[in-house]
ROVO-224724 format. One record per residue (C-alpha): y, x, z; residue in three letters. Coordinates in nm, 2 decimals. Layout:
N
KOLSE | Y | X | Z | ALA
...
***
This chain:
85
KOLSE | -0.74 | -2.27 | 1.08 | MET
KOLSE | -0.89 | -1.97 | 0.87 | ASP
KOLSE | -0.63 | -1.70 | 0.92 | ARG
KOLSE | -0.49 | -1.55 | 0.58 | CYS
KOLSE | -0.45 | -1.29 | 0.49 | ILE
KOLSE | -0.22 | -1.26 | 0.16 | GLU
KOLSE | -0.08 | -0.94 | 0.01 | ASN
KOLSE | 0.15 | -0.98 | -0.29 | VAL
KOLSE | 0.26 | -0.75 | -0.51 | ILE
KOLSE | 0.58 | -0.90 | -0.73 | GLU
KOLSE | 0.76 | -0.77 | -1.08 | PHE
KOLSE | 0.87 | -0.79 | -1.38 | LEU
KOLSE | 0.82 | -0.61 | -1.66 | GLU
KOLSE | 1.08 | -0.26 | -1.70 | ASN
KOLSE | 1.27 | -0.40 | -1.36 | GLN
KOLSE | 1.29 | -0.07 | -1.14 | GLU
KOLSE | 1.20 | -0.26 | -0.80 | SER
KOLSE | 0.91 | -0.48 | -0.69 | ALA
KOLSE | 0.92 | -0.76 | -0.42 | THR
KOLSE | 0.58 | -0.70 | -0.20 | VAL
KOLSE | 0.43 | -0.96 | 0.14 | THR
KOLSE | 0.19 | -0.83 | 0.30 | PHE
KOLSE | 0.00 | -0.97 | 0.59 | SER
KOLSE | -0.22 | -0.65 | 0.62 | GLN
KOLSE | -0.20 | -0.46 | 0.95 | GLY
KOLSE | -0.19 | -0.13 | 0.81 | ARG
KOLSE | 0.08 | -0.23 | 0.50 | TYR
KOLSE | 0.33 | -0.35 | 0.72 | LYS
KOLSE | 0.31 | -0.06 | 0.91 | GLY
KOLSE | 0.33 | 0.15 | 0.55 | LYS
KOLSE | 0.60 | -0.01 | 0.48 | ILE
KOLSE | 0.84 | -0.04 | 0.81 | ARG
KOLSE | 0.78 | 0.34 | 0.86 | LYS
KOLSE | 0.89 | 0.36 | 0.49 | LEU
KOLSE | 1.21 | 0.21 | 0.49 | ALA
KOLSE | 1.29 | 0.34 | 0.84 | GLU
KOLSE | 1.23 | 0.73 | 0.64 | GLU
KOLSE | 1.38 | 0.59 | 0.36 | ARG
KOLSE | 1.58 | 0.26 | 0.34 | PRO
KOLSE | 1.76 | 0.36 | 0.00 | GLY
KOLSE | 1.44 | 0.26 | -0.18 | GLU
KOLSE | 1.31 | 0.03 | 0.03 | CYS
KOLSE | 1.45 | -0.29 | 0.27 | GLN
KOLSE | 1.27 | -0.54 | 0.41 | ILE
KOLSE | 1.38 | -0.82 | 0.35 | ILE
KOLSE | 1.20 | -1.10 | 0.60 | ALA
KOLSE | 0.95 | -1.11 | 0.89 | GLU
KOLSE | 0.87 | -1.38 | 0.86 | ASN
KOLSE | 0.74 | -1.68 | 1.15 | LYS
KOLSE | 0.29 | -1.60 | 1.05 | ASP
KOLSE | 0.34 | -1.21 | 1.08 | GLY
KOLSE | 0.44 | -1.13 | 0.72 | SER
KOLSE | 0.73 | -0.94 | 0.59 | LEU
KOLSE | 0.86 | -0.92 | 0.30 | CYS
KOLSE | 0.99 | -0.60 | 0.14 | ALA
KOLSE | 1.15 | -0.43 | -0.23 | HIS
KOLSE | 0.99 | -0.16 | -0.31 | ILE
KOLSE | 0.96 | 0.08 | -0.61 | PRO
KOLSE | 0.79 | -0.05 | -0.89 | THR
KOLSE | 0.73 | 0.32 | -0.91 | ALA
KOLSE | 0.56 | 0.32 | -0.57 | TRP
KOLSE | 0.28 | 0.09 | -0.74 | ILE
KOLSE | -0.03 | 0.27 | -0.87 | LYS
KOLSE | -0.38 | 0.15 | -0.90 | ILE
KOLSE | -0.57 | 0.42 | -0.80 | ILE
KOLSE | -1.02 | 0.31 | -0.85 | PRO
KOLSE | -1.20 | 0.58 | -0.65 | PRO
KOLSE | -1.37 | 0.88 | -0.74 | ARG
KOLSE | -1.72 | 0.82 | -0.92 | GLN
KOLSE | -1.94 | 1.10 | -0.77 | LEU
KOLSE | -2.31 | 1.19 | -0.86 | SER
KOLSE | -2.55 | 1.20 | -0.60 | GLU
KOLSE | -2.52 | 1.60 | -0.70 | LYS
KOLSE | -2.16 | 1.62 | -0.66 | GLN
KOLSE | -2.17 | 1.47 | -0.34 | ARG
KOLSE | -2.38 | 1.76 | -0.23 | GLN
KOLSE | -2.18 | 1.94 | -0.27 | GLU
KOLSE | -1.82 | 1.89 | -0.10 | ILE
KOLSE | -2.04 | 1.80 | 0.19 | ALA
KOLSE | -2.24 | 2.18 | 0.11 | GLU
KOLSE | -1.85 | 2.27 | 0.14 | ARG
KOLSE | -1.72 | 2.10 | 0.46 | LEU
KOLSE | -2.01 | 2.20 | 0.61 | ALA
KOLSE | -1.88 | 2.61 | 0.53 | ARG
KOLSE | -1.48 | 2.57 | 0.70 | ARG
***
């Protein structure tokens, strides 16, 4: 059987919290850390037998941020600035 790596974010309009389920390790680690550091905002609801983690988080934490689109000239300028450091 193929290993299913499913990540889910579920919330209703105008709802203050979202339910998230993560199978991917980097997200599970981030949620565990946030639940420890900010228990009033992030609560782990379940750690499932399949290895996934279910939690409640504020909907304000959910962002869709596409990567920046840079021209070749912009990339070169950034590379030059980094090289000068």
